[in-house]
Structures are given as structure tokens and as C-alpha cells.
N, C-alpha and C positions, 0 to 999 in steps of 0.2 A: 774341100771344109771335111775337121774332124768329128764327128759326134760322139760325144761322150754320157755315160748315164751319171746321173751325182745319186745321192739317199731320196731326194725327192722328185726325183723323174727324170726326162729326158732333156738336154740341152746342146747346141741353140735345138729351138724346135721345127721340125714341119720333116717331111722327106728330103732322102737327098738323091738324086738322079734322076732318070726318066720312071714315072711311076703311070697308072692304072686306077682313075678311083669313080666310086658312083656318086651320087647325089648326098648331101647332107642337107638334114634338119633336125628339127623336135625343140625339146625344152632347153630353157637357160643352160640349166644343169647335164644336159643327156644330149649326144651326139649319137642322129641316127642316117644310117647310111643303107641302100635299098639299091636293089638288084646287083647285088655281085654275080659275077659268072665265073664259073672255075670247069674247065676241063681235065681231066684226069685218064691217064693210061698207063697199062704197064711196060715198065722199059721207059718211061721220060724222061729216069731222073738221069740220063746224060744227054739231053737237050735243054741248053744251056738259056733258050729263050721262052721254056715255058715257065708261064706265069702262076709261081705258086707259095710265093713267101708273101704273108699277109702283116702289114701294119695296121692293128687294128683302130689306136688312136684317129689314124686319119681316112680308113676306108679306103686303104690304097696298097694293089697288090704289086709288086715289083718280079723282074726276071730271073730264075734261077741263079743268074750268071753276075746277079749284081749280091750276091747274096754276102759276101764276106765284108763287103764297102757300105752297105745297109743292116750290118748285124745288131747294131745297138736300137734298132727300132721292126726290127722284125716282133711279130709276137706268135705269130703261127705259120706252121708248113705244112704243106698239104703234099700227100704222096698216093700213090697206088702200089701196091702191092698184096699180092694174093687179094685184093679189094681195098677200096679208099680209104684213107686214114689223113685223120690230120692230129697235132700235137703243138704244145710248145716246144722253141729250140731244144732245150734243157732237157724235156724230155727224150727229144732225137736223140744229141749227146750221148745222155746214159743209157738208152737202150743199143746204141749201136749197132752192130749188126747180128743182136741174139734177137730182134723180134723186127716187128714192122718197119719199120728204118733199113731193114738190111743195103738194101741196094741206093737209099741216098745218100745214108751215113759216109762211105767212103769217098763219094764227090763233094759233100760240106767240110769233112775231115781235110781233104787235099786245097781248098778254097781256104784254109786256115783260118776259119771264121774266130775276129777277135773276142766275143761274145755270144752268148746264150741267155736269153731271155727266159725265166721261168714262168709260164701262162699254166695256169690250172683250168681243167676244162672237166663239165658234166653233162651227163646226158640227164635232164631233169624228166616230172614226171609232172609238169606244164603242159595243157596243148597248146597247140601250135595256134590254135586260137582265139588265147588268151595275149593277144602278143598289145594290143592297143591298151589292154589294164597295166602294163608298165611304162609310163609314162615322166618318171623322176626317177631320180638319184638314188630316194630310198628305196621305190619300189623295184630297181636293179641289186641291192644288197639286200632287199626281200626277199629275192629270189634263187640267189646264192644261199641264201640259209635254211631256201626249200630244202637241200640234199643234206640226208642223214648220214651221208656219206663223207661232207665235206672237211676230209681235215688237212686236207693242203699240204697233202705228201707230191712229192714230185712223183709223176706218173708216167708211164708208156705213153705207146700211141693209142690212141682213141678211134675206134672203127665206124666209118660215114654209115657202112649195112650191117644189118641185125646179123653174126655171124654164122645163123640157123639156117635164114628163111631168103639171105643176101639184098631183103630188101631195103634201101634207104630208110637210115633213123630221123625220117622227118615230123614224126606225129605229135612230138614233143618240143620244146623247146631247150638250146643248152646255153649253159649259164658259164660264164667263165669271171677268172681275176686274173688281171694282169702282176708281171711282178712290183709295180708301181700301187697297185692295190686297189687299181681300178676295175671296179662287176662291170655287170653286162650281159646282153643276152644276144643270140644269133637263132632267128626263123629262115628257117629253109621252106621257099615258096615254093620251087620245083627241084626235083633228085630224079633221076633216072639213073639205072647200073644195068649194064649188060654184060652179066658175069659170063657168059658165053666168051665174049670179046672183048673183057677185063678193059672197059673203056666207065665212064661215070661221067654225069653232069649234075652240075650244080646254079644254081640261083639262091642268093640268100640275102638277109638283110643284118643289120648288125646295131642295137643298141647298145651305146659307151659311155660312163661319167665321164664328164668333161674336166 
């Protein structure tokens, strides 16, 4: 089955292939996914079984090997190059081998992805402990507007750690906007970064407009 992307979203709905996702809950106009887990390490870009491709709509991770076949569903790509980072697929493509995507882009290019979603990310100034106060779609849209720099340009990759201290950027919430215009939040509930060992582990929750 082929998945296409139309002007009002993806169709047919739902992920394709083997998946791994967390539980779903939330208000009628918000989907909430909890306890998504991710392990990253330097040099894993050549491991096809790494689950580092995320579909935000379904809270589902796909293995890197499935990238081309699920490209229309992928909103975020995670990797580790001189530190952990994530980005929308379009940003990874635009970055190419010139920035943080240096190690992963040649593999994506080799897979011949047919499409690259444009997902925008912002590290907000909203404390992570305010997560519960964002319960409706209107709340999520309001969270996006909190960012004065939200000019919705295509960005490069976003570091998941502070570049000066190497500490995880988990004190505040991350906001996002998908190519389909859905807004949401990411809260990192657990984050560990071993700079010496070039590894990182994250557990996080997602809220997204339905």
C-alpha cells in the first residue's frame, strides 16, 4: 500500500509496516502519547534497526531501515553526531553533510526517500512542570505563539543538549508544528547524556492536535 500526502494531510491514515508506539490518551481534540523511549549513540546511523524515525500523529517510532517506505509519515529524525539532535526530515535534507546530519544524510540519500516532511521545532521558555496546563488544541496553538522567533522558516537540526554544558535541554517544553499545520508539545521526562561515551537516552511525552 502506498501512502500519499494531500493538501489537507496524509491518506490513507495510519502507519505502514512494523511499529512501536506508546499509549494514547487525551482530550477529544488532542492526542497524548506517553513514555516514548529513545537511545542514541555516535555512529549508529549505519544501523538499520535503530528506531529513530518518529511519526508524531501516532506516537510511533520506525526503524531507520524503513525510512523510504514510511517517508510520508515521518515528522522527526533523531541522531547523534557530536551530541544528540532531532529535526524534521526537510531540515535534515537541507542540512545534508554540512552540519549535524553529516553522518545520517548519506544513508537517507541512499535510501531514496520520496518525500521530506517539513516539521518546525522550538525550544520554549515554558517550564516542563506546566505540561498539564496544556490540555486542548487551543492550548497547543497558544504554546506555539509563545516563541518570538517562530517565523516558520526551515531550520537546521536542533540539539537536544546545551552546547556549552552538554546537559539535556529538558527543563522547558519543546513546541512543534507539522507540515499539515498540527501544533503540539514535547516534554522530556528523563534525559541522560554521556558525552565521554557519546551516548544519550531520552524518555518523553507528546501532545498533538488531532
